[in-house]
C-alpha positions as CSV (number, residue, x, y, z in Angstrom):
1,M,-172.6,-39.7,-251.4
2,S,-175.7,-42.3,-252.0
3,S,-179.0,-42.2,-252.3
4,V,-180.8,-42.9,-249.0
5,R,-183.9,-45.3,-249.2
6,L,-185.6,-45.7,-245.4
7,P,-187.0,-49.1,-244.4
8,E,-190.3,-49.4,-243.4
9,N,-189.8,-51.5,-240.2
10,G,-188.2,-48.7,-238.6
11,A,-185.1,-51.2,-238.6
12,P,-181.2,-48.4,-238.8
13,C,-180.9,-48.0,-242.1
14,Y,-177.2,-48.2,-243.2
15,I,-175.4,-46.4,-245.6
16,A,-172.9,-47.8,-248.1
17,R,-170.9,-45.0,-249.1
18,V,-169.9,-45.3,-252.4
19,S,-166.5,-43.0,-253.8
20,S,-165.0,-43.3,-257.4
21,E,-161.6,-45.1,-255.7
22,A,-161.9,-48.0,-254.6
23,A,-162.8,-48.9,-251.3
24,M,-160.5,-48.2,-248.2
25,P,-160.6,-51.4,-246.2
26,E,-159.1,-49.4,-243.3
27,N,-161.9,-47.5,-243.0
28,R,-163.3,-47.8,-239.1
29,Y,-166.1,-46.0,-238.8
30,D,-169.8,-45.3,-241.2
31,L,-172.9,-43.7,-240.3
32,R,-176.6,-45.3,-239.8
33,Q,-179.9,-43.8,-239.5
34,E,-181.8,-44.6,-236.3
35,P,-185.7,-44.6,-236.1
36,D,-186.3,-41.0,-235.1
37,G,-184.4,-40.4,-238.1
38,T,-181.2,-39.0,-236.7
39,W,-178.1,-40.6,-237.7
40,T,-174.8,-42.8,-235.5
41,V,-171.0,-42.5,-236.4
42,F,-170.8,-46.5,-235.4
43,D,-167.1,-48.5,-235.4
44,I,-168.0,-51.1,-237.5
45,F,-165.9,-53.7,-236.0
46,T,-168.1,-53.2,-232.9
47,G,-171.2,-52.6,-233.8
48,M,-171.0,-49.4,-231.1
49,P,-171.6,-45.6,-231.4
50,A,-167.5,-43.8,-232.0
51,L,-167.1,-42.4,-228.6
52,V,-165.7,-38.1,-229.2
53,N,-164.1,-37.1,-226.4
54,E,-166.0,-39.9,-224.2
55,V,-169.6,-39.0,-226.2
56,E,-171.5,-41.3,-227.7
57,Q,-171.8,-39.7,-231.7
58,V,-176.1,-40.1,-231.7
59,G,-178.6,-37.7,-232.3
60,L,-176.0,-35.8,-235.0
61,E,-177.7,-34.6,-238.9
62,L,-176.6,-36.3,-241.3
63,E,-174.0,-33.6,-242.3
64,Q,-172.6,-33.6,-239.2
65,A,-172.4,-37.5,-239.4
66,D,-170.8,-38.1,-242.6
67,D,-168.3,-35.4,-241.7
68,L,-167.5,-37.3,-238.6
69,V,-167.0,-40.0,-240.4
70,D,-164.9,-38.8,-242.7
71,L,-162.9,-37.1,-240.0
72,L,-163.1,-40.1,-237.7
73,N,-161.7,-42.7,-240.7
74,L,-158.5,-39.8,-241.4
75,L,-157.3,-39.6,-237.9
76,Y,-157.6,-43.8,-238.2
77,I,-155.6,-44.4,-240.6
78,R,-153.2,-41.9,-240.1
79,R,-152.9,-43.8,-236.7
80,R,-152.2,-47.1,-237.8
81,S,-149.6,-45.7,-240.8
82,G,-147.8,-43.7,-237.8
83,S,-148.0,-40.2,-239.3
84,V,-150.6,-38.9,-236.3
85,H,-148.1,-36.6,-234.1
């Protein structure tokens, strides 16, 4: 994970996730830090918080949000490729 620098104006902080592999354009979810220091998992196409069992994924700790982003993107890629049962 890349280092985090908080904006001084209190605006949400978006994380650029960098890996050794080429960026996967299939990803649908990412995370952002909110002004209160918590993290939100959001849909990059809508900008809205991701829903899991109809619950917005907001107010998370960084580790929770990061793990959830990885899981949701994996499920999204599998759904698009037709390999989720």
